[in-house]
Every structure is written in structure tokens, then in C-alpha cells.
C-alpha positions in Angstrom: 25.8 -32.5 1.0 28.7 -34.1 2.9 31.1 -32.3 5.1 34.0 -32.6 2.5 31.7 -31.0 -0.1 31.0 -28.0 2.2 34.7 -27.6 2.9 35.5 -27.7 -0.8 33.0 -24.9 -1.5 34.3 -22.7 1.2 38.0 -22.9 0.2 39.2 -20.0 -2.0 40.4 -20.7 -5.5 44.0 -22.0 -5.4 45.0 -20.0 -8.4 43.5 -16.5 -7.8 42.2 -16.5 -4.2 38.7 -15.9 -5.5 39.6 -12.7 -7.3 38.6 -14.3 -10.6 41.8 -12.9 -12.2 45.5 -13.6 -12.4 48.3 -11.0 -13.0 51.1 -12.1 -15.3 54.2 -10.3 -16.6 53.9 -8.9 -20.1 56.6 -9.0 -22.8 56.8 -5.3 -22.9 57.4 -5.0 -19.2 54.9 -4.4 -16.5 52.0 -6.7 -15.9 48.7 -7.8 -17.5 45.5 -9.0 -15.8 43.8 -12.1 -17.2 40.7 -14.1 -16.2 41.4 -17.0 -13.9 41.5 -20.2 -15.9 39.9 -22.2 -13.0 37.1 -20.1 -11.5 36.5 -17.1 -13.8 33.4 -17.3 -16.1 34.3 -18.6 -19.6 32.5 -15.8 -21.3 34.9 -13.4 -23.0 34.0 -10.1 -21.4 34.3 -8.2 -24.8 31.3 -10.2 -25.9 28.9 -9.2 -23.1 26.5 -6.3 -23.3 24.4 -5.0 -20.5 21.0 -3.6 -21.3 18.8 -2.0 -18.8 15.7 0.0 -18.2 14.6 2.0 -15.2 11.8 4.1 -13.8 11.5 6.4 -10.8 8.7 5.1 -8.6 7.0 7.8 -6.5 7.1 6.8 -2.8 3.3 7.0 -2.5 3.0 4.0 -4.8 5.7 1.9 -3.1 3.2 -0.3 -1.2 0.8 -0.7 -4.1 1.6 -4.1 -5.5 -0.7 -3.8 -8.6 1.1 -0.5 -9.6 4.6 -2.1 -9.0 3.5 -5.1 -11.2 2.4 -2.8 -14.0 5.8 -0.9 -13.7 7.7 -4.3 -13.9 5.7 -5.3 -17.0 6.5 -1.9 -18.6 10.2 -2.4 -17.8 10.2 -5.9 -19.3 8.6 -4.5 -22.4 11.2 -1.7 -22.6 14.1 -4.2 -22.2 12.6 -6.5 -24.9 12.1 -3.5 -27.3 15.7 -2.4 -26.7 17.0 -6.0 -27.3 15.0 -6.3 -30.6 16.0 -2.8 -31.7 19.7 -3.5 -31.0 19.6 -7.0 -32.6 19.9 -9.1 -29.5 16.6 -11.0 -30.1 16.6 -12.7 -33.4 13.6 -14.2 -35.2 13.4 -17.3 -37.4 10.4 -18.0 -39.7 9.8 -21.5 -40.9 8.1 -22.7 -44.1 4.3 -22.7 -44.2 2.7 -26.0 -43.3 -0.2 -27.7 -45.2 -2.7 -25.3 -43.6 -0.5 -22.3 -44.4 0.5 -21.7 -40.8 4.0 -20.4 -40.2 6.2 -21.3 -37.2 8.0 -18.2 -35.9 10.6 -18.5 -33.1 12.4 -15.7 -31.2 15.7 -16.5 -29.6 18.5 -14.8 -27.7 21.7 -15.7 -25.7 21.8 -14.9 -22.0 24.4 -15.2 -19.2 23.2 -17.2 -16.2 21.9 -14.9 -13.4 24.6 -16.1 -10.9 27.4 -15.1 -13.4 26.0 -11.8 -14.4 27.1 -9.8 -11.3 30.7 -11.2 -11.7 30.7 -10.2 -15.3 29.3 -6.7 -14.6 32.0 -6.3 -11.9 34.7 -7.4 -14.5 33.2 -5.0 -17.1 33.4 -2.1 -14.6 36.9 -3.0 -13.7 38.0 -3.2 -17.3 36.3 0.2 -18.0 38.2 1.7 -15.1 41.4 0.1 -16.3 40.9 1.5 -19.8 40.0 5.0 -18.6 43.2 5.0 -16.4 45.4 3.7 -19.2 43.8 6.2 -21.7 44.5 9.1 -19.4 48.1 8.1 -18.8 48.7 7.6 -22.5 47.0 11.0 -23.3 49.1 12.8 -20.7 52.3 11.2 -22.1 51.3 12.2 -25.6 50.6 15.8 -24.5 53.8 16.0 -22.7 55.8 14.8 -25.7 53.9 17.1 -28.2 53.3 20.0 -25.9 54.9 23.2 -27.1 55.5 26.2 -24.7 52.4 28.4 -25.0 53.5 32.0 -25.6 50.3 33.6 -26.9 46.6 33.1 -27.4 46.9 31.7 -30.9 49.4 29.1 -29.7 47.1 28.2 -26.8 44.1 27.7 -29.2 46.2 25.6 -31.6 47.5 23.6 -28.6 43.9 22.9 -27.4 43.1 21.4 -30.9 46.3 19.3 -30.7 45.3 18.1 -27.2 41.8 17.1 -28.4 43.4 15.2 -31.3 45.9 13.5 -29.0 43.0 12.5 -26.6 41.2 10.8 -29.6 44.4 9.3 -30.8 45.2 8.0 -27.3 41.8 6.3 -27.0 42.1 4.7 -30.4 45.6 3.5 -29.6 44.5 2.1 -26.2 41.6 0.3 -27.8 43.9 -1.1 -30.4 46.5 -2.2 -27.8 43.7 -3.9 -25.8 42.4 -5.7 -28.8 45.8 -7.3 -29.3 46.1 -8.4 -25.6 42.4 -9.5 -25.0 41.9 -13.2 -24.6 40.3 -14.9 -27.6 36.6 -15.9 -27.3 36.1 -19.2 -25.5 34.7 -22.1 -27.6 31.3 -23.5 -26.7 
């Protein structure tokens, strides 16, 4: 690798400064956050699902490689089972050949390992943004709908109203986000 190549790799993205996002004004006022068109992964974050499996390993087995190898195999099996159960691994069966043998293929789509942490961070950020927006929307809806609570019956009715408003705020926030999410990238 030549020196200009090294220098090019160490320079931050000229568009987003390596934050992988740009903030643009929205038509409604305020600002919206979008993936950087230059350095952000092209996978639409709404199309990515994270599946995991875990186990608690007793400290007395930490140095036993054979045991850890068995645990890893069990975790891989659990991941594969979850992926099949949730429809993330598909199977295709071909036609029988002259001998009656059938070709069966399993396939899935994956995100490259070097991209996965960035996507996971973006997913976490979007979840935090959603939760914050949902809370703000719910608080505003409660303020607008909230009667003065004079007695126990009113308080219980108001609790039901708040629960309904929380659900409504979540649905409204999801709908608003679906309208502003970037469309899936081709290819």
C-alpha cells in the first residue's frame, strides 16, 4: 500500500465526518437524520434483523477448550434453529435425477462481518430515537387529552385513556417513520 492510499484511508468522510449519517432540514420544520450517501452501508436498516443465542459459562469451565468448543457448537445450532424457525434460512429442492437423488440447497442472506457492528449501532440509535419520539408524542397527547382528575373514577378512566394514547402514539410514530424512512437500496 502506498503512502497516498494510507492517507486516504485515515481521512474522515468529507460528507459526514465518519458519523455515517447526515442531518437535513425537514419540510415540517426540525431536522431528520439520514444515512450518509458516501460511507454508510447501503443496507436499509429496516431490513436488517439481529438474531442471537447465549449461554452462561461457569468460571470453572473457562479454561477447558473442549467444553467451550461444545458450547460454541450448541450456540451455532441454536442460531441455525432460530433462523430456520423465523424463515431466515430457505430451502430449495430440485427435481430427482435419473437415480432418484434430489438436490436440496439451503440459503440465507447475511451482512458482512465488518458492516454488522455499524448496522447494530445504527439500529440501537434508531430504537433510542423512536423511543424518545414516542415518549414526546405520548406526553403531548396526554397533555392535550388530560382532564383534571377530581375523583377515583376519573383517575381510572384517565389511566385507560393514557394507555390508549400510548398505543396510539406508538402507532402514529411508526407510521410517521415509515413515511420518512429511506427506500431499500437496489442490488
